[in-house]
C-alpha positions as CSV (number, residue, x, y, z in Angstrom):
1,M,0.0,0.0,0.0
2,F,1.0,3.6,-0.3
3,K,3.5,4.8,2.2
4,T,4.5,8.5,2.5
5,G,7.5,8.1,4.8
6,V,6.1,11.0,6.9
7,L,7.1,9.5,10.2
8,A,10.6,8.9,9.2
9,L,10.8,12.5,7.9
10,F,9.5,14.0,11.1
11,A,12.0,11.9,13.1
12,A,14.8,13.2,11.0
13,A,13.6,16.7,11.4
14,A,13.7,16.4,15.1
15,L,17.4,15.5,14.9
16,S,18.6,17.9,12.3
17,P,17.0,20.2,9.6
18,C,19.8,19.3,7.3
19,L,19.2,15.6,7.7
20,A,15.5,16.1,7.1
21,Q,16.3,17.9,3.8
22,A,18.6,15.1,2.8
23,D,15.9,12.5,3.5
24,E,13.4,14.6,1.5
25,F,15.8,14.8,-1.4
26,D,16.4,11.1,-1.4
27,Q,12.7,10.4,-1.3
28,G,12.3,12.6,-4.3
29,M,15.2,10.8,-6.2
30,N,13.7,7.5,-5.3
31,T,10.4,8.6,-6.8
32,L,12.1,9.6,-10.0
33,W,14.0,6.3,-10.1
34,E,10.8,4.3,-9.6
35,V,9.1,6.1,-12.5
36,L,11.6,4.4,-14.7
37,W,10.1,1.0,-13.8
38,H,7.1,-0.4,-15.6
39,Q,4.3,-1.7,-13.3
40,S,5.2,-5.2,-14.6
41,G,8.3,-4.9,-12.5
42,T,11.0,-4.2,-15.1
43,A,13.1,-1.1,-15.7
44,T,12.1,0.6,-19.0
45,R,13.4,2.9,-21.7
46,L,12.2,6.4,-22.2
47,V,9.3,6.6,-24.7
48,R,7.7,9.8,-25.7
49,W,5.7,11.7,-28.4
50,E,7.5,13.1,-31.4
51,Q,4.4,14.5,-33.0
52,D,1.3,16.6,-32.2
53,I,-1.3,14.9,-30.0
54,K,-4.7,14.8,-31.7
55,V,-7.1,13.8,-28.9
56,R,-10.7,12.5,-29.1
57,I,-12.6,12.6,-25.8
58,H,-15.7,10.6,-26.0
59,G,-17.9,8.1,-24.2
60,T,-20.4,7.9,-21.3
61,N,-21.4,11.3,-19.7
62,V,-18.5,12.9,-21.6
63,A,-19.9,16.4,-21.2
64,A,-19.2,16.2,-17.4
65,H,-15.6,15.2,-17.9
66,R,-14.4,16.7,-21.1
67,A,-13.2,20.2,-19.8
68,R,-11.2,18.7,-16.9
69,T,-9.7,16.0,-19.0
70,L,-8.6,18.4,-21.7
71,Q,-7.2,20.7,-19.0
72,A,-5.2,17.9,-17.5
73,L,-3.8,17.0,-20.9
74,R,-2.9,20.6,-21.7
75,D,-1.2,20.9,-18.2
76,V,1.1,18.0,-18.9
77,S,1.7,19.1,-22.5
78,K,2.6,22.6,-21.3
79,E,5.6,21.0,-19.5
80,T,6.7,19.0,-22.5
81,G,6.2,21.4,-25.4
82,V,4.0,18.8,-27.2
83,K,1.1,20.4,-29.0
84,V,-2.4,19.2,-28.2
85,I,-5.2,19.5,-30.8
86,D,-8.8,18.6,-29.7
87,V,-10.5,16.8,-32.6
88,S,-13.4,15.5,-30.6
89,D,-16.0,17.4,-32.6
90,K,-14.6,16.6,-36.0
91,P,-16.8,14.4,-38.2
92,D,-13.8,12.0,-38.7
93,A,-12.5,12.3,-35.2
94,A,-11.9,8.6,-34.7
95,Q,-9.7,8.5,-37.8
96,Q,-7.8,11.7,-37.0
97,A,-7.1,11.0,-33.4
98,N,-3.9,9.4,-32.2
99,L,-5.0,9.7,-28.6
100,S,-8.4,8.3,-27.7
101,I,-9.8,9.1,-24.2
102,E,-13.0,7.2,-23.4
103,I,-15.2,7.7,-20.4
104,V,-16.7,4.2,-19.8
105,P,-19.6,3.0,-17.7
106,D,-18.6,1.9,-14.2
107,T,-19.3,-1.7,-15.1
108,A,-16.6,-1.6,-17.9
109,L,-13.6,-1.5,-15.5
110,S,-13.1,-2.8,-12.0
111,Q,-12.9,-0.8,-8.8
112,Q,-9.3,-2.1,-8.4
113,Q,-8.4,-0.7,-11.8
114,P,-10.8,2.2,-12.5
115,C,-8.6,3.7,-15.3
116,E,-5.9,2.5,-17.7
117,T,-3.8,3.8,-20.4
118,R,-2.1,1.8,-23.2
119,I,0.6,3.4,-25.3
120,D,1.5,1.9,-28.7
121,F,4.9,2.0,-30.3
122,K,6.6,-0.2,-32.9
123,T,9.9,0.1,-31.2
124,E,10.4,1.1,-27.5
125,T,11.1,4.7,-28.4
126,T,8.4,6.9,-30.0
127,I,4.8,6.8,-29.1
128,E,2.6,6.4,-32.1
129,S,-0.8,6.4,-30.4
130,A,-2.4,5.9,-27.0
131,T,-5.8,4.9,-25.6
132,T,-7.1,5.8,-22.2
133,Q,-10.2,4.6,-20.5
134,M,-11.6,6.0,-17.2
135,R,-14.7,4.9,-15.3
136,D,-17.4,7.6,-15.2
137,S,-17.4,7.7,-11.3
138,D,-13.6,7.8,-11.1
139,A,-12.6,9.9,-14.1
140,R,-12.1,13.1,-12.0
141,R,-9.5,11.5,-9.7
142,C,-7.9,9.5,-12.5
143,T,-7.4,12.3,-15.0
144,Y,-4.0,13.7,-14.1
145,H,-2.6,10.2,-13.3
146,E,-3.6,8.9,-16.7
147,M,-2.4,12.0,-18.6
148,M,1.1,11.4,-17.1
149,H,1.0,7.9,-18.5
150,V,-0.2,9.2,-21.8
151,M,3.0,11.3,-22.0
152,G,5.1,8.1,-21.7
153,M,5.7,7.6,-17.9
154,R,4.8,4.0,-17.2
155,G,5.7,3.6,-13.6
156,H,3.7,4.0,-10.4
157,P,6.2,5.4,-7.9
158,E,5.6,6.2,-4.3
159,G,6.0,9.8,-3.3
160,A,4.6,13.2,-4.0
161,T,3.4,12.5,-7.5
162,V,0.0,12.0,-9.2
163,L,1.4,8.7,-10.5
164,S,1.3,7.1,-7.0
165,Y,-1.3,4.5,-6.4
166,F,-4.0,5.6,-3.9
167,T,-2.7,9.1,-4.1
168,S,-4.7,12.0,-2.7
169,H,-3.1,14.3,-5.3
170,T,-5.8,14.6,-8.0
171,Q,-6.2,18.4,-8.6
172,G,-3.1,19.1,-10.6
173,L,0.6,18.4,-11.2
174,L,3.1,18.5,-8.3
175,P,6.7,19.7,-8.6
176,L,8.0,16.1,-9.1
177,D,5.5,15.6,-11.9
178,K,6.8,18.7,-13.6
179,A,10.4,17.6,-13.1
180,M,9.6,14.2,-14.8
181,L,7.8,15.8,-17.7
182,R,10.5,18.5,-18.3
183,T,13.2,15.8,-18.2
184,W,11.3,13.4,-20.4
185,Y,11.0,16.0,-23.2
186,S,14.2,18.0,-22.6
187,A,16.9,18.5,-25.2
188,R,19.2,16.4,-23.2
189,T,17.1,13.3,-23.5
190,H,15.9,11.3,-26.5
191,A,13.5,8.6,-27.2
192,G,14.8,5.1,-26.3
193,M,17.2,6.2,-23.5
194,T,17.9,3.6,-20.9
195,P,17.2,4.1,-17.2
196,F,20.8,4.9,-16.2
197,E,21.0,7.5,-19.0
198,V,17.8,9.2,-17.8
199,L,18.4,9.1,-14.1
200,P,21.2,11.6,-13.8
201,I,19.2,14.1,-15.9
202,L,16.2,13.6,-13.6
203,G,18.6,14.2,-10.7
204,D,19.8,17.5,-12.3
205,Q,16.1,18.6,-12.3
206,M,16.0,17.9,-8.5
207,V,19.2,19.9,-7.9
208,A,17.9,22.8,-10.0
209,Q,14.8,23.0,-7.8
210,S,16.8,22.8,-4.5
211,A,17.6,25.9,-2.5
212,D,20.9,24.4,-1.4
213,K,22.4,23.2,-4.6
214,A,25.7,22.1,-3.2
215,R,24.1,19.8,-0.7
216,A,21.6,18.6,-3.3
217,T,24.4,17.8,-5.7
218,Q,26.2,15.7,-3.0
219,A,22.9,13.9,-2.2
220,R,22.3,13.3,-5.9
221,D,25.7,11.8,-6.4
222,S,25.4,9.6,-3.3
223,F,22.0,8.4,-4.5
224,L,23.3,7.5,-8.0
225,A,26.2,5.6,-6.6
226,R,24.0,3.7,-4.1
227,T,21.5,2.8,-6.8
228,V,24.1,1.4,-9.2
229,E,25.6,-0.6,-6.3
230,Q,22.1,-2.1,-5.5
231,M,21.3,-2.8,-9.1
232,Q,24.6,-4.5,-9.7
233,A,23.9,-6.7,-6.7
234,F,20.5,-7.5,-8.0
235,A,21.8,-8.3,-11.5
236,E,24.3,-10.7,-9.9
237,G,21.5,-12.4,-7.9
238,Q,22.9,-11.0,-4.6
239,G,21.6,-8.6,-2.0
240,D,18.0,-7.6,-1.3
241,V,15.3,-7.9,-3.9
242,P,14.6,-4.3,-5.2
243,V,11.6,-2.9,-3.4
244,I,10.0,-1.9,-6.7
245,L,9.8,-5.6,-7.7
246,K,8.1,-6.5,-4.4
247,K,5.6,-3.6,-5.0
248,C,4.9,-4.9,-8.5
249,G,4.4,-8.5,-7.3
250,K,7.1,-9.7,-9.7
251,A,9.5,-11.1,-7.1
252,T,9.0,-14.6,-8.6
253,P,11.8,-16.8,-10.0
254,E,10.8,-16.1,-13.6
255,G,10.3,-12.3,-12.9
256,M,13.6,-12.1,-11.1
257,R,15.5,-13.9,-13.9
258,Y,14.0,-11.5,-16.5
259,G,14.7,-8.5,-14.3
260,R,18.4,-9.6,-13.9
261,M,18.7,-10.0,-17.6
262,E,17.3,-6.5,-18.4
263,M,19.3,-4.9,-15.6
264,S,22.5,-6.5,-16.8
265,Y,21.9,-5.1,-20.2
266,F,21.1,-1.6,-18.8
267,L,24.3,-1.7,-16.8
268,G,26.3,-2.7,-19.9
269,V,24.9,0.3,-21.7
270,A,25.6,2.6,-18.7
271,Y,29.2,1.6,-18.6
272,R,29.5,1.8,-22.4
273,Q,28.0,5.3,-22.5
274,G,29.5,6.6,-19.2
275,A,26.0,7.3,-17.9
276,T,25.5,7.4,-14.1
277,V,28.9,5.5,-13.9
278,P,32.4,6.3,-15.4
279,K,32.8,5.0,-18.9
280,D,34.4,1.5,-18.7
281,E,34.5,-0.7,-21.8
282,V,35.7,-3.7,-19.8
283,Q,32.8,-3.5,-17.4
284,A,30.4,-2.8,-20.2
285,G,31.6,-6.0,-22.0
286,L,31.1,-8.1,-18.8
287,W,27.6,-6.9,-18.1
288,L,26.6,-7.3,-21.8
289,Q,28.0,-10.8,-21.8
290,K,26.0,-11.6,-18.7
291,A,22.8,-10.2,-20.2
292,A,23.4,-12.1,-23.4
293,A,24.0,-15.3,-21.5
294,L,20.6,-14.8,-19.8
295,G,18.9,-14.4,-23.2
296,S,19.0,-10.7,-24.0
297,R,18.7,-10.2,-27.7
298,N,19.5,-6.4,-27.3
299,A,22.8,-7.3,-25.6
300,R,23.7,-9.7,-28.4
301,M,22.9,-7.1,-31.1
302,L,24.9,-4.4,-29.3
303,M,27.9,-6.7,-28.8
304,A,27.7,-7.8,-32.5
305,S,27.6,-4.2,-33.7
306,A,30.8,-3.6,-31.7
307,G,32.4,-6.7,-33.1
308,T,32.4,-8.5,-29.7
309,V,32.2,-12.3,-29.6
310,V,29.3,-13.3,-27.5
311,S,30.0,-16.3,-25.3
312,G,27.8,-19.3,-26.1
313,S,26.8,-17.9,-29.5
314,R,26.9,-20.1,-32.6
């Protein structure tokens, strides 16, 4: 269930205001890290729109929800620079739209999952279209949550974000939401980036919003180093199971094996690119070899393109 960490934060504040600020910064960084994980329990690439969004809002009792839904979509698009065009009233709206937002009867979706968004892409880079459904009685509280998903953020992190499960934040975007959106669509990022390429840029957004930038920079660097260490242990099958996997219910033998394969690949890319970690071709090769041995096609292709012999390949 959703945990805010408020008690821990208050305890830290009682000891030291600086410690409280550090804890708060770490909580924010953890939220940004978790947004890079799909709810299926695997870390994901950055996917985003590279075209105007043409939206069709339709369905049950649509007149009661259209204005708020369109406002939420425009609020998220404002942070990204993606243009939104409402084609709902066009005669051929269904053909024109690349985003369909449907208000459905309460019987169409369950109370446990009152809203959902599906984004479509041929490769895990650019969003080509998306479909959102929200129950009539839940559309108001679901709108900002789902519009964040529409823009390409697939995770459900804990923290001060409209993406959190069971969140009380439903009236608009929070600072962390804006940081995510600005990073996702910044000039420093591009579609298809791996988690370790995106995380430092998200961290820079956190530092930019901090009053004490020197302390925030130190906290960011510490978080990045700690996260890499934890993910390396996970990929090696050592240490604790990442909390995000437990939340997603994917801490099964099959889920863990797939997660280790993907994380090994992402670590290989990180060391090859010098993203989050220092550039190191030897480490990159070791992690890519590990990922390939676990069945990663992406790792095999990357190593082949570099002329590296893949162990066990024929």
